[in-house]
N, C-alpha and C positions, 0 to 999 in steps of 0.2 A: 552425131551429137555436136561435133566441132563445127560442121557446116551450119547447123541450126543456130548455134550460139553466135557465129559470125553474122548470120542474117539479122538476128535481133539487135546485135550491137550496131551494125551499119544502119539499120532502120532507125534506131534511137538517135544516133548522132546526126543522121540526115534530117530528122524532124526538128532537131535543135537548130541546125544551120539554115534550113530552108526559110523560116520566117525572117531571120536576120538578113539574108541575101535579098529576098523580095522586098522587104520593107525599106531597105537602104538603097537599093539600086534600081528598082522598077519605078519609072517616072522621073520627074525632075528632082534634083538634089538641092538642098538648102544652099543659096548663094552666099559666098563670102565667109563661110564658116571654117574651112580648112580641115587639116588632118585630125587634130585633137578633138574637135567637135564631132566629126564623123566617127572617130574611135569611141568616144563616149556613148554615142547613140548605138553603135554596134554592140558594145558591152551591155548596154541596157536591154536590147532585144535578145541577146544571147542568154542573159540571166533570166529573163522572162520566160523564154522557151524552156530553159532548164527547170525552172520552178514548176511550169505546167507539166513537164514530163515526170516530175516527182510523183504526181498523182497516179500516173500510169504504172510506175515501178511498184507502188504499194497496193494496186488494185487486185493482185493475185490472179492474173490471167494464167491459167494452167499451161497453155502452150508456150507462153513467154517465159515462165519460171522454170519449166522442166529442164532446159539445157544447162542451167546454172545452179539451180537450187535456190529456193526463196530466201534462205538465210544469207546467201551471197548477195542477192539482189537488195536485201534490206541494208546490208553493209555498204553496198554501192550507193544506195539511196542516201545514206548518212554522209558519205564522202562528197557526193555531188551537191548536197545541200550546202555544205561548207564552201565548196568551190563557187557555187552560184551566188552565195552571199558576198564572197570576196569580189566577184566580178561586178555585182551591182554596186558595191561600195566604190569600186574603181570608176564606174559610171558617174557616181555622185561627186567624187573627189575631183575628177577632171573638170566638171562643170563649176564646182565651187571655187577652184583655184583659177581657172582660165576664163570662165564665162559667168561671173558672179551675177550678172543681170538676169540670166535665165533661171537662177535658183530662186530669186525673189526673197521677200522678208519671211522670217520664221513665224510670226504671228498669223495664225490661220484666219483671223478676222479680216486681215487686209491682203494676205497672200492669195494669188490665183488658186481657185479650187483644185485645178488639176495638179498644181505643185504640192498642195497639201496632201492630196491623195497619194502622190509619190512618196512623201515622207511617211505616211501611214503604212504603206506597203513595205517600205524599208524597215520600219520599226517592227512590224509583225514578223517579217522573215527573220530578223535578227533575234527576236525573242524565241521563235521556234527553234532556231539552231542552238542558241545558248542553253535553253531548258532541256533540249535533247542531249547535248553533250555533257551537261553537268547535273542531270536529274538527281542522281544519288547524292551528290554533294549538297544540292539544294534541298534535299529531303522531300522531294515531290512524290507523293503517292502515285503509283502507276496509273490508276484510273483517272485521277485528276490531271496528270500530265497528258493523257490521251485526249481529254477534252480540250485542254489548252492547245495542244499540238494541232488537232483537227480544226478547231475554231479559228485560230489565228492564221493558219495556212489558207483557209477559204477567204477570210477577210482580206488578207494580204493580196491574194490573187485578184479578187474583185477590185480592190483599190488600184492595183497596178494596171488592170484593164482600163479603168476610168482615167488614170493618169495618162496613158498612151493615147487614148481616144481624145482626151481634152487637149493635149499638146497639138495633135491634129496634123502637123505637116507631113509626118511619115505614114499617115493613113488617109491620104487625100485622094487616092485613085480608087476606081472600082475594084481592081485586082487586089490592092492592099486591104480594102475594106472587107472583101470577100474572105481573104486569108485570115484576117483578124477575127471575123465572125466565126469561121470554122474552128479556130483555136479556142475561142470562148465556148462554143457549143460542145466541142470535144471535152473541155474541162467540166462543163455542167453535166455531160453524159457520164463521165467517170464518177463524179460525185453522186449522181443518181444511182449508178450501179453499185458502188461500194456502200452507200449509206441507206439505200432502199432495196435495190434488187437482191443483193446477197442476204440481208436480214430476212426478207420475205421468204427466200428459199429455205433458210434455216428454220423459220417458224413452221414451215410445212413438213419438215423432217426432224422432229425433236428426238432426243435421246433420254433414256431414264437411267438414273443411278441404281445399280442393283447391289453394289458392295463397295465398301471403303475400308480395306483391311490394312492394318499397320505392317510395315516391313522393318527390317533391321536398319539401324542408323538414323531413325527418325523419319524415314520415308513412308509413303502411303501408296497403295495401289487403288486407284479410283476406277471402278469397273462400271461400264455403261453398255446398254443394249439399245438398238434402234427401236423406236416406238412407232409402229405402223408403216415401216419401210424396210428396205433391204440393207441399209447401212452403206458402207463405202463401195462395196461390190468390186468390180474389176479394176477400179482406179487405185486400189490399195496395194502398197508394196511394203515389205518388212523394213523397219528402221525409219519410217516416216513420222510426221507429227501433224497435229491439227490445232486450230485455235478453239479454245474451250470457253464457253460463257456459262457462268453459274449464278443462280439466284437473281437473274436479270433478263430483260428482253435482249435479243440480238441487236436491237437498235441502240442499245445503251452504251456502246463502246467499252464494255467491261470484259472483253475477251482477252485470252492469254495463250501463248503457244506452249504445248507440252508434247513430248515424245510419247509414242505408244510402245508399250512393252510387249504387246501381242502381235503376231504376224497374221496375215490374211487367212492362213490355213486354220486359225482358231476362231475366225470371225463367224457371224457378224458382230458378236460381242467383242469389246476391246477394253484394254486397261491402260491408264496413264500412270507412269511412275512420277510421283510428286514429292518433293521435300520442302516443307515450309521454310521459306527464306524471305518472305515479304508479305504484303497485305493480301494479294490474290491467292498466293499459295497457302496462306493460313486459312483462307476461306475454303479452299479445296480440302484441307485437312478436316474441316468441320462439316463437310457435305454429308448428307444422310441418304440411305436407300429410299427410293420412291420419288426423290426430287427430279425435276425435269432440267435437262441441260441442252445446250445447243453447240453444234460443232461446225466448223468450216475447215474442210480438208478432204482428203489427205494431201500433204505437201512434203517436199524434200526429196533429195537424191542420195541420202545416206543409206544406201541399200546394196546388198550383195547382188541384186538382180541386174545391176549395171555392169557386172563383170562375170558373165557366164563362163568366160575362158580362163579365169584365174585358177591356178593350181592349188591355191590355199590363201588363208587370210590371217592378218595380224590385227588384233583389237587392243586398243589402249583406252582404258576408262578411268575416270576419277570420280568417286562419290556417285551421285545420282546420274552422272553421265553414262552409267551402265545401261540405262533404260533402252535406248534404240539399239544398243549392241545385243541386249537380251532378245529383242525382237528378231534380229538377224539370226542369232544362234538357234532360237526356237524354230524359225523357218527352215534352217538347215536340217535340224533334227526331224521335223515333220515330213520333209521331202526325202529323207534317207540319204542326204548329201554326205559323202564320206571324205570330202576334202579336209585336210588338216586345218584346224583353227587354233591359234595361240592367243590367249587372252591375258593381258597384263592389267590387273585391277588394283588401283591404288586407293588406299583409305588410311585414315589416321589410326584406327584401332581395329581389332578383329570383330568387335561387336558392332562396328559401323558398316560392315560389309552387307549391303543390301542384296537381296536375291541369292544369298549364299547357298541355301539348300537347293534352290532351283538350278543354279549353275552346276552344282555337284551332280544332280540328277541328269542334266544335259550331257555331262562328260561321260555318263554311262551309255548314252544313246548315239554318240557321234565321236569323231576323232578330235576331241577338244582337250587342249593342254592349258590348265589354268595356273597362272602365276600371281599369287597375292603379294602385294608390296605394302607393308605396314610401316607407318612412321613411328608408332609406339607399340611394338609387338609385345605380347605376353612373355613371361619369363621362359616358358618352355617352347617358344617359337623356333622352328627350324627352317622357316622359309625366308624370303627376301625381306630386308628391313631397310628403312631410310627412305630416300627419294628415288624414283625411277631414273636410271642413268644408262649410259651406253653399255657398261659391263653387264648389267642385268639383262638388257635386251639381247645382247650378243650371246649370253650364256644359254638362253632358252629358245632362240630362234633357230630354225633348221639351217644347215650349212648352205643348202641350195635355195637362195632367196629370189631367184630370177622369176619375175612375173607375179610375186606375191602382192596382194592388195591390202593396204592398212586402213583401218577406220579408227579415228581418234575422237573422243568426246569426253570433255571434262573441263576443269579450270584452264583458262588460256595459257598460263605459264607451263602447265603440264603438257598440253597438246603442242605448244610451240617447241618445247625442248624435245619432245618425242619425235616430232617431225624432222627436226634437224639431225638427230641421231640416226633415224631410220634411213635417211638419204645417205648418210655417211656409210651405213652398213650395206648399201647397194640397192635399196628400193627406189624405184623411179618416182620422182615427185608427182607425176601425173596419175600415179596409182596410190596416192595417199589422200584420203578424204577426212575432212574435219567438219564438225558442227560448230557454227559461229554464234548461236544464240546465247545471250547472257541476260535474259530479262527476268526480273523478280517482281 
């Protein structure tokens, strides 16, 4: 796993650096420009390569996502987008301060067309980053944000290609033109795959909703079965998730990621654990049996299958974050896995504990120790109360913690605090897994 992760990381950064090195240093260099001008050009090419690579990070290529987990790659995608925007701003600032004549007038009616395209690209990328970072504060509905995000990213990239081609000096040789053509065609290929290829695959493999049953705490189990195909088959691992499209074509950018509460041992039918917290999740609550849905998956590495040598497991869940953990526990029970599993399940009240009866039934089939932690327990409560802390964890974890693997899924403050305490209690950081998705 580590070797494959290193390979993909080296390949990614190599693809970013290669265009910059070739475009800047193959052939003649611009005379009389000096260090700052060359630095500005280098920043521009680096940012362009980074923005192009962003499409690859979100294309969901299974081989590339497997070593890291697609949730980690999406978080990496977000961080690199901010970095790329900062780099391209540096490109513009250097030119504006030191080489004002190259920037030209702001008025697009008199400015050179290639300079105007550069400004369009910069504006599109800036809006993409800002709306992504502050979507909730801006109260952008998830589906609308996806259209804005995808549309402006494509427009920005095309404008940037035109800008670089129009400036011309750094694409004046056959080698540079070939490289730039390859980058552009790769970009178009990624767009074609993600916006046409994948949706066509999903249309050919629809799923049908067979049940939508309420769970405790306002959650729902949306149960689907494959329609005319075998489902996820050998690709499926317990604890994974898939992108779900409801009441829309897979071409419509209306998909949303949800964890599956069922393991492959109970397939091909599967169930998503969903709690209404936004526009799409409210739609999922209202979905009815008989409706057709589309799935893209399975994805994720939040699975016990990655640790066959683990002597036992620690699970920490908050609210609906129990969903992928339930899938892992159900897999252990179905396989007759007798390794000890300790579950710390945090909820505001006893009535909010989703899958409560299922968890109790699982504890009768396997070596599962359940610790419920309630913020507002009932008067006759004898279990743990308040917020999960080191004392609660230490009180219920086995004394021999060497080699234990922990899985954390819930609100970020809970998982961050639990991770820190588990490390203090002796668990290796490399054996603590967290889900990072927080989309509603």
